[in-house]
C-alpha positions, 0 to 999 in steps of 0.5 A: 868838928867834933872829936873822934872816939878812939877804939877802947880795945884799941886803946888797950892794946897799943901804945904810942912810943916818944918817937911816934911809933906804935908799941904792941904786945907779941901773940902766942905767950899765953898758953902751951908753953912746954913745946916752946923753948925759953928762949922763944918764951924770953923774947915773946915778953918783950913788946915789938913796933907794928909793922909799916903796913898796919900802922896807918889803920892803927894809928886811924884807931887811937888819933890822941895817943 
């Protein structure tokens, strides 16, 4: 069987953690930042884990990472 190509867009956006979960960055942190509170902007800097409902789809896009 040939190797599966990983989706390059997904490979740049998602990383696999040591425990096998998939990490992602949070949205809404690029512009219109004046209306957002300091606490909200600070929490948007942190990465988070992909939800369990999307885990299967994303793991198919990045099979070897």
